[in-house]
C-alpha atoms as a printed R data frame, in Angstrom:
    type eleno elety resid chain resno       x      y       z
1   ATOM     1    CA   MET     A     1  80.997 39.519  94.340
2   ATOM     2    CA   ASN     A     2  81.213 43.646  93.273
3   ATOM     3    CA   LEU     A     3  84.854 44.949  92.977
4   ATOM     4    CA   ALA     A     4  85.510 48.511  93.815
5   ATOM     5    CA   VAL     A     5  85.310 50.954  91.452
6   ATOM     6    CA   SER     A     6  88.713 52.543  91.584
7   ATOM     7    CA   ASP     A     7  90.940 54.562  89.083
8   ATOM     8    CA   THR     A     8  92.490 51.234  88.151
9   ATOM     9    CA   ILE     A     9  89.026 48.998  87.760
10  ATOM    10    CA   ASP     A    10  85.907 49.521  85.716
11  ATOM    11    CA   ALA     A    11  83.490 47.732  87.235
12  ATOM    12    CA   ASN     A    12  82.032 47.228  84.267
13  ATOM    13    CA   GLN     A    13  85.297 45.257  83.062
14  ATOM    14    CA   PHE     A    14  83.648 42.484  86.015
15  ATOM    15    CA   ASP     A    15  81.149 40.042  85.660
16  ATOM    16    CA   GLU     A    16  78.797 39.076  88.645
17  ATOM    17    CA   TYR     A    17  81.062 36.875  89.798
18  ATOM    18    CA   GLY     A    18  83.981 39.607  90.238
19  ATOM    19    CA   LEU     A    19  86.112 37.856  87.318
20  ATOM    20    CA   LEU     A    20  87.337 39.883  84.296
21  ATOM    21    CA   LYS     A    21  85.081 39.478  81.040
22  ATOM    22    CA   ASP     A    22  88.442 39.907  78.464
23  ATOM    23    CA   ALA     A    23  91.617 38.199  79.241
24  ATOM    24    CA   GLN     A    24  93.491 40.889  77.282
25  ATOM    25    CA   ALA     A    25  92.341 43.678  79.210
26  ATOM    26    CA   TRP     A    26  94.866 41.740  82.645
27  ATOM    27    CA   SER     A    27  97.741 43.951  83.401
28  ATOM    28    CA   GLU     A    28  99.675 44.155  86.405
29  ATOM    29    CA   PRO     A    29  98.411 47.618  87.632
30  ATOM    30    CA   LEU     A    30  95.182 45.882  87.584
31  ATOM    31    CA   ALA     A    31  96.169 42.745  89.253
32  ATOM    32    CA   LYS     A    32  97.353 44.711  91.794
33  ATOM    33    CA   ALA     A    33  94.187 46.677  92.316
34  ATOM    34    CA   ILE     A    34  91.815 43.609  92.353
35  ATOM    35    CA   ALA     A    35  94.374 42.002  94.897
36  ATOM    36    CA   SER     A    36  94.470 45.245  96.871
37  ATOM    37    CA   ASP     A    37  90.226 45.350  96.602
38  ATOM    38    CA   LEU     A    38  89.768 41.508  97.721
39  ATOM    39    CA   GLY     A    39  91.869 42.220 101.184
40  ATOM    40    CA   VAL     A    40  94.646 39.860  99.412
41  ATOM    41    CA   GLY     A    41  97.913 42.662  99.720
42  ATOM    42    CA   THR     A    42 101.149 43.457  98.540
43  ATOM    43    CA   LEU     A    43 101.569 40.802  95.325
44  ATOM    44    CA   THR     A    44 105.307 38.909  96.528
45  ATOM    45    CA   ASP     A    45 107.095 36.998  94.110
46  ATOM    46    CA   ALA     A    46 105.384 33.343  95.197
47  ATOM    47    CA   HIS     A    47 101.722 35.657  94.500
48  ATOM    48    CA   TRP     A    48 103.413 36.385  90.660
49  ATOM    49    CA   LEU     A    49 104.388 32.990  90.677
50  ATOM    50    CA   ILE     A    50 100.911 31.420  90.802
51  ATOM    51    CA   ILE     A    51  99.491 34.589  88.996
52  ATOM    52    CA   TYR     A    52 101.075 33.818  85.997
53  ATOM    53    CA   THR     A    53 101.401 29.802  86.517
54  ATOM    54    CA   LEU     A    54  97.573 30.109  85.615
55  ATOM    55    CA   ARG     A    55  97.395 32.335  83.315
56  ATOM    56    CA   ASP     A    56  99.702 30.441  80.917
57  ATOM    57    CA   HIS     A    57  97.972 27.363  81.950
58  ATOM    58    CA   TYR     A    58  94.864 29.811  80.429
59  ATOM    59    CA   THR     A    59  96.395 30.799  77.295
60  ATOM    60    CA   ARG     A    60  98.266 27.637  76.316
61  ATOM    61    CA   TYR     A    61  94.955 25.350  76.610
62  ATOM    62    CA   GLY     A    62  92.005 27.490  77.040
63  ATOM    63    CA   THR     A    63  90.679 26.285  79.963
64  ATOM    64    CA   PRO     A    64  91.248 26.280  84.199
65  ATOM    65    CA   PRO     A    65  93.393 24.570  85.132
66  ATOM    66    CA   VAL     A    66  93.190 22.534  88.010
67  ATOM    67    CA   MET     A    67  95.012 23.822  90.711
68  ATOM    68    CA   HIS     A    68  96.708 20.715  92.469
69  ATOM    69    CA   ARG     A    69  98.488 21.026  88.635
70  ATOM    70    CA   VAL     A    70  99.028 24.479  89.204
71  ATOM    71    CA   CYS     A    71 101.291 24.092  92.510
72  ATOM    72    CA   GLN     A    72 103.289 21.381  90.666
73  ATOM    73    CA   GLU     A    73 104.040 23.869  88.227
74  ATOM    74    CA   ALA     A    74 104.981 26.657  90.615
75  ATOM    75    CA   GLY     A    75 106.527 24.063  92.741
76  ATOM    76    CA   ILE     A    76 104.633 25.304  96.180
77  ATOM    77    CA   GLU     A    77 102.515 23.751  98.382
78  ATOM    78    CA   ARG     A    78  98.378 24.006  97.826
79  ATOM    79    CA   ARG     A    79  98.374 25.332 101.427
80  ATOM    80    CA   GLN     A    80 100.309 28.278  99.862
81  ATOM    81    CA   VAL     A    81  97.407 29.648  97.386
82  ATOM    82    CA   ASN     A    82  95.277 29.692 100.173
83  ATOM    83    CA   GLU     A    83  97.632 31.686 102.442
84  ATOM    84    CA   LEU     A    84  98.535 34.063  99.464
85  ATOM    85    CA   PHE     A    85  95.041 34.527  98.271
86  ATOM    86    CA   GLY     A    86  92.740 33.745 100.706
87  ATOM    87    CA   TYR     A    87  91.200 31.025  98.135
88  ATOM    88    CA   CYS     A    88  91.256 29.778  94.350
89  ATOM    89    CA   LEU     A    89  88.981 31.858  92.834
90  ATOM    90    CA   ASN     A    90  90.655 35.366  94.456
91  ATOM    91    CA   ALA     A    91  93.787 34.005  92.471
92  ATOM    92    CA   TRP     A    92  91.920 33.593  89.699
93  ATOM    93    CA   ARG     A    93  90.385 36.833  89.680
94  ATOM    94    CA   VAL     A    94  93.765 38.266  90.017
95  ATOM    95    CA   ALA     A    95  95.199 36.366  87.213
96  ATOM    96    CA   GLY     A    96  92.736 38.070  85.660
97  ATOM    97    CA   LEU     A    97  91.223 35.271  83.835
98  ATOM    98    CA   PRO     A    98  87.266 34.775  82.431
99  ATOM    99    CA   ASN     A    99  85.247 33.076  84.411
100 ATOM   100    CA   PRO     A   100  85.483 29.420  83.935
101 ATOM   101    CA   GLY     A   101  82.138 28.107  83.743
102 ATOM   102    CA   GLU     A   102  80.050 27.555  86.687
103 ATOM   103    CA   GLU     A   103  81.052 23.868  88.274
104 ATOM   104    CA   ALA     A   104  84.308 25.537  87.796
105 ATOM   105    CA   THR     A   105  83.706 28.484  89.867
106 ATOM   106    CA   SER     A   106  81.789 26.695  92.849
107 ATOM   107    CA   TYR     A   107  85.209 24.228  92.333
108 ATOM   108    CA   LEU     A   108  87.443 27.563  93.031
109 ATOM   109    CA   SER     A   109  85.178 29.533  95.908
110 ATOM   110    CA   ASN     A   110  85.026 25.902  97.421
111 ATOM   111    CA   MET     A   111  88.419 26.200  97.643
């Protein structure tokens, strides 16, 4: 997966799966650019709720959260993540989190 290079997105910031190499480099403008590049569209309050829930969990625990836990914490149904982002790996990408490892990446891309 390669994100297009734009004014906001530097392709060197991402790995071969389109995941940000350094979570500290994330910003809201970058999230908007990634979302646009992925075809997610304009980020709504519901998107931001998922994004910040993912980022908060990753910051606190240093591990990828289980998506049903994210949904629980955000107070949304699981299907809404797919409606908002296409699938979970896109949510992870827009949240600017680094590669969680091969097994988790496979899990996120199949949901």
